[in-house]
Each structure stands twice: as structure tokens, then as C-alpha cells.
C-alpha positions in Angstrom: 125.3 257.5 224.9 127.5 256.4 227.9 130.4 254.3 227.0 130.3 251.9 229.7 133.2 249.9 228.8 135.4 253.1 228.6 134.2 254.0 232.0 135.4 250.5 233.2 138.8 250.9 231.4 139.2 254.2 233.0 138.3 253.2 236.7 141.7 251.8 237.6 142.1 254.5 240.2 138.7 254.0 241.7 138.7 250.1 242.0 141.8 248.5 240.7 140.4 247.7 237.4 142.9 247.9 234.4 142.7 248.3 230.8 141.8 245.3 228.4 144.0 242.3 228.7 144.4 239.8 225.8 142.8 236.6 226.4 146.3 234.8 226.1 147.7 237.1 228.8 145.1 236.2 231.6 146.5 235.0 234.9 146.2 231.4 236.0 144.3 230.7 239.0 146.6 229.4 241.6 146.3 226.9 244.2 143.9 224.3 242.9 144.3 221.1 240.6 143.3 222.1 237.2 142.0 220.5 234.2 141.4 222.0 230.6 141.2 221.1 227.0 138.5 219.7 224.8 138.6 216.2 226.2 138.5 216.1 230.0 137.9 213.1 232.3 136.5 213.2 235.7 136.4 210.4 238.2 133.8 210.4 241.1 134.9 208.3 243.9 134.7 208.0 247.6 137.7 209.5 249.6 138.8 210.9 252.9 139.5 214.6 253.3 141.4 216.3 256.2 140.1 219.5 257.6 142.0 221.2 260.4 143.7 218.1 261.2 140.5 215.9 261.5 139.8 213.2 259.0 136.3 213.0 257.3 134.7 210.8 254.9 133.9 212.5 251.4 133.1 212.1 247.7 135.3 213.9 245.3 136.7 214.0 241.7 140.1 212.8 240.6 141.1 212.3 244.2 140.5 215.9 245.4 137.9 217.9 247.5 136.8 220.5 246.2 136.8 218.8 242.6 139.4 220.0 240.1 139.1 223.5 238.6 137.7 223.2 235.1 139.1 225.9 232.8 137.5 226.5 229.5 137.5 229.1 226.8 134.2 230.8 225.2 133.6 229.4 221.8 135.2 225.9 222.1 133.4 222.5 222.4 134.1 220.5 225.5 133.6 216.8 226.1 133.6 215.7 229.7 133.7 212.0 230.4 132.3 211.5 233.8 133.1 208.0 235.3 131.1 207.1 238.4 133.2 204.8 240.8 130.5 204.8 243.4 128.1 202.0 244.3 125.3 204.4 243.7 123.8 206.7 241.1 125.7 210.0 240.6 125.5 213.1 238.4 127.1 216.5 237.6 125.3 219.6 237.2 127.1 222.6 235.4 125.8 225.5 237.3 124.9 228.6 235.4 126.1 227.2 232.1 123.9 227.5 228.9 123.6 224.1 227.2 121.1 221.7 225.8 118.8 220.1 228.6 120.0 216.7 228.3 123.5 218.0 229.2 122.3 219.8 232.4 122.6 216.9 234.6 119.7 216.6 236.8 118.5 213.1 237.2 114.7 212.8 236.6 114.5 216.0 234.9 117.0 216.2 232.1 118.8 212.8 232.0 118.4 209.5 233.9 121.7 209.8 236.0 125.0 208.0 235.8 124.6 204.4 237.0 127.3 202.8 239.4 130.5 201.6 237.9 129.5 203.4 234.5 130.3 206.6 232.7 128.5 209.4 230.9 129.8 211.7 228.2 128.7 215.3 228.5 129.4 217.4 225.4 128.3 220.9 224.6 129.5 224.3 222.9 130.8 226.8 225.4 128.6 229.9 225.0 129.7 232.2 227.5 132.6 233.5 229.8 132.8 234.0 233.5 133.0 232.3 237.1 130.8 229.3 237.5 130.8 225.8 239.3 129.7 222.2 239.1 128.2 220.1 241.7 126.2 216.6 242.1 122.4 216.6 241.6 122.2 213.1 243.3 121.3 212.4 246.7 123.5 214.1 249.4 126.7 213.8 247.3 127.2 217.5 247.0 126.9 217.9 250.7 130.0 215.6 251.3 132.2 217.2 248.8 131.1 216.7 245.2 131.6 220.1 243.9 134.1 222.2 241.9 134.9 225.5 240.3 134.7 226.4 236.7 136.3 229.4 234.8 135.5 230.3 231.3 137.8 232.7 229.7 136.4 235.1 227.2 137.2 234.5 223.4 138.5 237.9 223.1 139.5 240.8 225.5 138.4 240.6 229.1 137.3 244.0 230.5 138.3 242.6 234.0 142.1 242.7 233.9 144.1 241.3 236.9 147.8 240.6 237.4 146.9 237.6 239.6 143.7 235.7 240.3 142.6 233.2 243.1 139.6 231.0 243.3 138.1 231.3 246.8 135.5 228.5 247.0 133.3 228.7 250.1 131.6 225.5 251.4 130.6 223.8 254.6 131.2 220.4 256.0 130.1 218.2 258.8 131.4 215.1 260.6 127.8 214.1 260.6 126.3 212.5 257.6 124.0 214.4 255.4 121.2 211.8 256.3 121.7 212.4 259.9 121.7 216.2 259.7 118.3 215.9 257.7 116.7 213.6 259.9 117.6 215.8 263.0 116.2 218.6 261.2 113.0 216.8 260.4 112.5 215.5 263.9 113.6 219.0 265.5 114.2 221.9 263.0 115.9 223.8 265.7 118.2 220.9 266.7 121.4 222.8 265.5 120.4 226.2 266.6 122.8 227.0 269.6 122.3 230.8 269.0 119.1 230.9 271.0 118.3 233.9 273.4 119.3 233.5 277.0 118.6 234.9 280.3 121.9 236.7 280.3 121.2 238.3 277.1 118.1 239.9 278.6 120.0 241.0 281.6 122.8 242.4 279.6 120.5 244.1 277.2 121.9 242.2 274.3 118.9 240.5 273.0 115.2 241.5 272.9 113.4 243.0 275.5 111.1 241.0 277.7 107.9 242.5 276.0 109.4 241.5 272.7 110.2 238.1 273.7 106.9 237.4 274.9 105.4 238.8 271.6 107.7 236.4 269.7 106.9 233.3 272.1 103.0 234.1 271.3 104.1 233.4 267.7 105.8 230.3 268.5 108.7 231.6 266.4 112.5 232.1 267.2 114.1 235.3 266.1 117.5 233.6 266.5 116.7 231.0 263.8 118.5 232.6 261.1 120.1 229.4 259.6 118.8 225.7 259.9 122.3 224.2 260.1 125.0 226.3 261.9 128.4 226.1 263.1 126.8 223.6 265.5 126.9 221.1 262.5 129.5 222.7 260.2 133.0 223.6 259.7 133.3 226.3 257.2 135.9 225.8 254.5 137.7 227.8 251.7 139.0 225.5 249.0 138.5 222.5 251.1 140.5 224.0 253.9 139.3 224.7 257.5 140.0 228.1 259.4 143.0 226.5 261.2 144.6 225.2 258.0 145.4 229.0 257.1 145.0 228.5 253.2 147.0 231.4 251.8 146.5 233.3 248.4 149.9 235.2 247.3 150.0 238.6 245.8 152.8 241.3 245.1 152.2 244.7 246.6 150.6 246.9 244.0 149.2 243.9 242.1 145.6 243.8 241.0 144.3 240.5 242.3 141.2 239.2 241.1 139.1 236.9 243.6 136.7 234.6 242.1 134.4 234.0 245.0 131.9 231.0 244.7 129.5 229.8 247.4 129.4 226.1 247.0 128.1 225.4 250.5 125.1 223.1 251.4 123.2 225.5 253.7 125.3 228.6 254.5 125.0 232.2 253.3 128.2 234.1 253.8 129.2 237.7 254.6 132.4 238.3 253.0 135.0 241.0 253.7 138.7 241.7 253.9 139.6 244.0 256.7 141.8 246.6 255.5 140.9 246.2 251.8 138.2 247.7 249.8 136.5 245.1 247.4 135.6 246.3 243.7 132.9 244.1 242.6 133.2 243.3 238.8 131.2 240.3 237.9 128.0 238.6 239.4 127.1 235.1 238.6 129.6 235.2 235.7 128.0 238.2 234.3 130.1 241.6 234.0 128.8 244.4 236.0 129.8 248.0 236.5 132.3 248.1 239.1 131.0 248.7 242.5 133.3 249.4 245.4 132.2 248.1 248.8 133.6 246.7 252.1 131.5 243.7 252.4 128.9 241.6 250.5 126.6 238.8 251.2 126.8 235.7 249.0 123.9 233.1 248.9 124.5 229.4 248.3 125.3 229.1 244.6 126.1 232.5 243.9 129.4 233.8 242.5 131.1 237.1 242.7 134.3 238.4 241.2 136.1 241.2 243.1 139.3 243.1 242.4 141.5 244.0 245.5 144.8 245.9 245.3 146.7 245.4 248.4 149.6 248.1 248.3 151.3 247.1 251.8 153.8 244.3 252.3 151.6 242.7 255.0 149.0 239.9 255.1 145.4 240.3 255.2 142.4 238.2 256.4 139.9 237.0 254.0 136.5 236.3 256.3 133.5 234.5 255.1 131.2 234.8 258.3 128.3 232.7 258.5 125.1 234.6 258.1 124.0 233.7 261.6 127.7 234.4 262.9 128.0 231.0 264.3 131.3 230.4 262.6 133.7 231.6 259.7 135.6 230.3 256.9 139.0 232.1 256.8 142.0 232.4 254.7 145.0 234.6 254.3 146.0 237.1 251.5 149.7 237.5 251.8 152.9 238.5 249.9 154.7 235.3 251.2 153.6 231.9 252.3 153.5 231.3 256.2 152.2 234.9 256.9 149.2 235.4 259.1 146.9 238.4 259.9 144.8 239.2 262.8 141.4 237.2 262.6 138.4 239.3 263.7 136.2 238.0 266.3 132.7 236.8 265.3 130.3 239.7 265.3 127.1 239.5 267.6 124.5 237.2 265.9 121.5 239.0 264.3 117.9 238.5 265.3 115.1 238.4 263.1 112.9 241.5 263.0 109.2 242.0 262.4 110.2 243.0 258.8 111.8 239.4 258.5 108.3 238.3 259.2 106.6 240.5 256.5 105.1 242.4 259.1 106.8 245.8 258.8 103.6 248.0 259.3 105.5 251.2 259.9 107.5 250.3 262.8 110.8 249.7 260.7 111.9 251.7 257.6 111.2 249.7 254.5 113.3 250.3 251.3 111.7 252.0 248.3 109.6 249.5 246.4 110.7 249.4 242.8 107.9 250.2 240.4 108.2 247.3 237.8 106.4 249.5 235.2 109.4 251.9 235.2 111.5 249.1 233.9 109.9 249.2 230.6 107.9 251.8 228.5 105.3 253.1 230.8 102.7 252.9 227.9 103.2 249.2 227.5 101.3 247.0 229.7 101.4 243.5 230.5 99.1 241.5 227.9 98.3 238.9 230.1 98.8 238.2 233.7 98.5 235.4 236.3 99.5 237.7 239.1 97.9 237.5 242.6 96.3 240.6 244.2 98.6 242.8 246.3 99.6 240.9 249.6 97.4 243.3 251.5 94.2 243.4 249.4 91.4 241.9 251.2 93.0 241.9 254.6 90.5 242.2 257.5 92.8 244.4 260.0 90.1 244.2 262.4 90.4 240.5 262.3 94.0 240.8 262.9 93.2 242.6 266.0 95.5 245.7 265.8 95.6 247.4 269.0 96.0 244.6 271.3 99.6 243.4 272.4 101.6 245.7 270.2 105.2 245.6 268.6 105.6 248.2 265.9 102.1 248.4 265.3 101.5 244.6 264.9 99.1 242.6 266.8 100.7 239.4 267.8 97.5 237.6 268.8 96.9 237.2 265.1 100.3 235.6 264.2 100.1 232.1 265.8 100.8 230.2 262.4 98.5 230.6 259.5 96.9 233.9 258.4 93.3 233.5 257.2 93.5 236.5 255.2 97.1 236.3 254.0 98.2 236.4 250.3 96.3 234.6 247.8 98.5 231.4 247.7 97.7 227.9 247.2 98.6 226.2 250.4 99.1 222.7 251.3 98.6 220.7 254.6 100.6 222.2 257.4 101.8 225.1 255.3 102.6 228.3 257.6 102.1 231.7 255.8 104.1 234.0 257.9 104.4 237.0 255.8 101.0 239.0 255.2 102.8 242.2 253.9 106.0 241.4 252.0 108.1 244.1 250.5 110.9 244.6 248.1 114.0 244.0 249.8 116.6 244.1 246.9 117.8 247.3 248.7 118.6 245.5 252.0 122.3 244.2 252.5 121.0 241.1 254.4 120.3 240.2 257.9 122.4 241.5 260.4 124.5 244.0 258.0 122.3 247.0 258.4 124.3 248.7 261.0 127.9 247.4 260.4 129.3 251.1 259.8 130.6 250.4 256.2 129.4 249.9 252.7 127.7 246.6 252.0 126.6 245.4 248.4 122.9 245.3 247.7 121.4 244.1 244.7 120.1 247.3 243.6 123.9 248.5 243.3 124.6 245.9 240.5 124.3 247.3 236.9 125.2 245.1 233.9 128.2 246.2 231.9 126.4 245.6 228.4 122.9 246.1 227.5 120.7 243.3 228.2 120.2 240.9 225.1 116.4 241.2 225.3 114.7 244.3 226.4 111.3 243.5 225.5 108.5 244.2 227.9 107.1 241.0 229.5 103.8 239.7 228.0 102.7 238.2 231.2 103.6 237.8 234.9 103.4 235.2 237.5 103.8 235.2 241.5 105.5 232.3 242.9 105.3 232.0 246.8 108.1 230.7 248.7 106.3 228.6 251.7 107.1 226.0 254.2 106.2 225.1 257.8 109.6 225.8 260.0 108.2 223.7 262.7 107.9 220.5 260.5 110.8 221.4 258.2 108.6 221.3 255.3 109.7 223.5 252.3 107.6 224.1 248.9 106.7 226.5 246.2 103.0 227.9 246.2 102.3 225.4 249.1 103.1 222.2 247.3 106.3 220.2 247.7 108.0 218.6 244.5 106.7 215.0 245.2 103.0 216.4 245.3 103.2 218.2 242.0 103.0 216.4 238.6 102.9 219.4 236.2 105.6 221.6 235.4 105.6 225.3 235.3 104.8 225.9 231.6 106.5 228.6 229.3 106.5 229.1 225.7 109.6 229.3 223.7 110.7 232.9 223.2 108.1 234.4 225.4 109.2 237.2 227.9 107.9 236.9 231.4 107.9 238.7 234.7 108.4 236.5 237.8 107.7 237.8 241.3 109.2 235.6 244.1 107.3 236.2 247.3 108.9 234.9 250.4 106.1 233.7 252.9 108.7 232.4 255.4 111.1 234.1 257.8 114.0 232.2 256.3 116.3 233.5 253.3 116.0 231.4 250.2 118.6 231.4 247.4 116.5 230.5 244.3 118.1 229.1 241.3 116.8 228.5 237.8 118.7 226.0 235.3 119.5 226.8 231.7 118.8 230.5 231.8 119.5 233.9 233.2 117.1 236.3 234.4 117.3 240.2 234.8 116.7 241.7 238.2 114.1 244.4 238.3 115.9 246.9 240.5 115.6 250.1 238.4 118.2 249.8 235.9 116.1 249.4 232.8 118.1 247.7 229.9 121.1 247.4 231.9 119.5 245.4 234.6 121.9 242.9 236.4 121.7 239.3 234.9 121.8 236.4 237.3 120.9 232.8 237.7 120.5 232.7 241.5 119.0 235.3 243.8 118.6 235.4 247.7 114.9 236.2 248.4 115.2 237.7 252.0 112.7 236.9 254.7 109.4 238.6 254.3 110.8 239.8 251.0 110.0 240.1 247.3 112.4 239.7 244.3 111.2 240.5 240.7 113.0 239.3 237.5 112.2 239.3 233.9 113.0 236.1 232.2 113.2 235.0 228.5 112.2 231.5 227.9 114.8 230.7 225.2 115.9 227.2 226.0 113.3 224.5 225.0 113.1 221.7 227.3 112.6 220.8 231.0 114.6 222.7 233.6 115.0 222.4 237.4 114.0 225.4 239.6 114.8 225.2 243.2 116.0 226.8 246.5 119.7 225.9 246.5 119.8 225.5 250.4 120.2 221.8 249.8 117.9 220.4 252.7 115.1 222.8 251.7 115.4 221.3 248.2 115.3 217.8 249.6 112.3 218.7 251.7 110.2 219.8 248.6 111.4 223.3 247.5 111.9 222.4 244.0 109.7 222.3 240.7 110.4 221.7 237.0 110.2 224.6 234.5 109.1 223.4 231.0 109.8 225.6 227.9 107.7 224.3 225.1 108.3 225.0 221.4 106.2 227.7 219.8 103.1 226.3 218.3 103.1 223.2 220.5 99.5 222.8 221.4 100.5 221.0 224.4 
């Protein structure tokens, strides 16, 4: 049997991973206010923050944005006294932490919230280690600064050793109020899209051909609509600092530096790279993984990745967090001395959506190998029950779809105006667009715009858990959940129904093992998060499947994960694009005790 920890200990030469380090010798993260111990007080209040010289209203904790770094240790008990000094309700959710449901911090789901000028005591045992974060789940408070990092040191030795570490907390911030942003999106979903194709792009052969533009126009879809809120609305931040602020992380040449990268943004997926340095991914969503050496990775809203870098030269490097639509970037400097700068790369050409992003890849574009879910478990064991829908193409009337007319990659666009009469078997509410008649597994894709960058980009299938999964049973049933919406009306939902219209939770029974298939029927990427649990991605790694709490479901894509319902109670389940969640893409998952007839 392969000793995976021995491999990790011996991988210094490959990726800058050292031998085990005693917990007491772990480096302290630099540059952020830190609170620790068993009793911690957090005061939520309005404040002003300065970004690239511009003052902006915000909500922070203990006078800072981001909120202080909370440093805990696995196995301890913690009491967090949260004082709400706002004139409105507030809350704090401990993102990715396994805890009792009443401590999870979601108003209306797990507790009533924290009333104005009052306090709430969160208390729970710390059952895990790794990189996490926390944020408000009330109104639009997270959008204006109510978020912060959490680091939990392991009770014993940490297989990921480093000489130095830094938290890199990515976020987006706007001079506009969240209410104004949301209103403008509802009135005109393309309000912030300054990335549209132009006549000069057609002449310069930088964009789609005239034929393709006409085809997309017939569908009333904009291939440049990669993000709802772009650099037209946001400044992109690292640890609360704008690109011109030049936030700097220090190192000594030859040191192994651990970067704990957290995406705490409202609406922005980032493409992360450090030109001139290779990145060794060692942790995803707080869970240790076998080291993977890459040049770049895409991090969805609410995901975390820990990477090791080993800069050998006595010079500065630029940390680049490029918005996925390339409308702007978060930028910081990694340097041996304060005040140094490195060249900042120009923004790369913005990506355009393809027919594959529309779930219409019918041979015109190469698709990744679809993972056979049965290969994940003993082939002789079959799911005992299922609520799974027929395959997306089942029952499709290809004649009705009109193949052979106006064609792009084998797809007739006359059939693609808005709704597909023969689309996947999904419950659809009023006005729901079904844009992906033939979604595919896209866990082997690096993300929009990253297929041809000329270097190694992390994909989900690269991730492999360092330790064997805690539950390797075959699922007893499976469910399909469709990610649905109407981009013209900025409506978002699961299975065609927004949160406000659904009164029953998604039910599970304590201890059951369930396969969940997320099917993205939209042309927008959605980072989907489940509270109170981890899941194992079905990507071909068997009992060492990567464990995560948040996953990006690419446009027209499918993500499959196995999940053990081991935490009794009600839990939030939602898209972590905050305005998608506010527009309805959220449900409650209810784990019921065994034997509960209800």
C-alpha cells in the first residue's frame, strides 16, 4: 500500500514541502490583526476603509476590514462573543467549520440572528484544522466588508510545513452600495458588462466572426457575459488593499512560504498566479491534498487553496488575482524587503463563452472524458434507490431542434432562443431559461479562458486527498439538482424554484450516503456551497477523492459528489455568488434523525 504521507514528506525537491513540523513550531501568519484563545470578542460596527486612496463606507469587526484573523487549534473549545453595534440585525457564519447547527450563524435557518445593539455567544468544539473563513449571512453586510480569515492549527504534526506563511484574502469592493448594485442588475442584468464585443473587435479578428455573432444574437445571448458584476463595479482587493496599495508579503530567499488563499469576494472568481514561481497546491477547502505543482489555479467565491512557493532569488514577485472576466485584478507583492515592486502583467484578453458553455457541445468542441460514477465504487454494487433524472439527451427531438439550418459546430441556433421544449427533465418555474440541453462533466476543465494559456492550470481532477476518505460506502441513492435561472431578468434558482417560493427542505436521513449531481442549466459559473458538511468529488480517485465544501459548476457543466448526511439539523445550501443567492439560488437541507417518521 502506498504511504502517501511518506510521499508528501519526501516531496521537498518537487514542490517545496518539508518534513513534519511540530504544531508549536508552526509559523505565524503576518500582516493581519489576529485574535486567538478560548474566549474571543468580536464587535461588528460601521466604519470607513481606504482603498487606493479612496475612502469608502464599510462594516467591519474590531475596527478592521477584513475582520481579524481568528487563530484556533484543533481539539480546543472556543467561545466567540459577537457584539452587534449596528442598527440592524447581523450574524456570523463560520464557513467550512463542522459544528452544531445552532452555531452555524444563518438567520432563519439555524438561529434568529443577532439583534441590533445586542450580543450572541457562539460556542463549539473545534473538530478540524486548515484554512477557513467567516462572514455575515445577513442582508448585504458581507458585500461591504463583514468577512475575515480563520486558521486552525492541527492538534499534532502538520504534514504541510513552511518557514513562513501569509494569508491572501481576495475580495471585491464597490463605491456603489450593494442595494444599488442589486437593483441595477435586476433592471438590466448587463448593466456592468463593459466587455461586450465591438466593431473594432470584428475588424481586428479579436472576437467572434460575423457568422458566430449573428448566431449568438439569434439566441439573445452575450458571449462576453462571463461575470454579472465586473471591474466596472468593483475594485479587487487583497487583505483589504487595492492594486495601487501594493500590499507586500515578505520572505527570505530559499524559504518555503505557505500562502493561504481565500476567496471572500461577493461575485468574483479569480485566476491566481505568480509569474516566475511555481505553485504547489497542498490544501483545498481546508483539507490536505497530495501536492500538485501548477502555474495557475482558478478559485471560486468561498473556496480556499493553500499553496507552497519557494522563491530562491533576491527579488520581488507579483501575486496576481485576475478576475475571471479579466476586467481587473487584485495585486500584491511577494518580496524579500518592504517597498519592493515587481512588474505587473497586463490583463489578458477577456474570454468569450462558447457553445460548450451553453451546454451545446455536439462535437464541435472537444469535451473532457466524462467520469463514470460507477467506477468510484465497487462495480457490483448499485444504487439502491434513485431520484435521478433521465440523461440530459434522453427524449430529445433532434428534428424539432432543427439541425441542418443555421449552424455553428453542428448546432442549429433557431431552436435556442430561450427555453428548450425537450430540455432536461427539470421542474421549471415561471420565466426560467433552460440553456443547457446537453451538459457534460467539466471537472477536467481549468475554467473559462484558461484552456490555452500555455502553462499548467489546476483542474479538479488533479486534486487527490492525502488521507483515505472517512466514509467510503457506496451511495444508497442519488439526486439531481439543476442550477437554473433567467439571465435576462436576473432570476436564479435550484430546479426552477427560488428560495422564497419553496417551503419544504431537501430531505436527508442521518447517516445515509447520497450521490448528488449538480447540473448547470445556465451559461454562468456557480460556486455551490453546503453548510455543516464536506463532500467527496467524484473525479476518479476512489477512496482518496478530494473533500470540499464548495465547488464551481462551470457553465453547461456537471459536478458529481458523494455526501454523508452526518449532521442532524437544518443547513443552508446555496450559490456563493451573493447576488445569485439573494435572487433565489438557495435552499435548506434538512438532515433528519434515523427513525424519524417525518
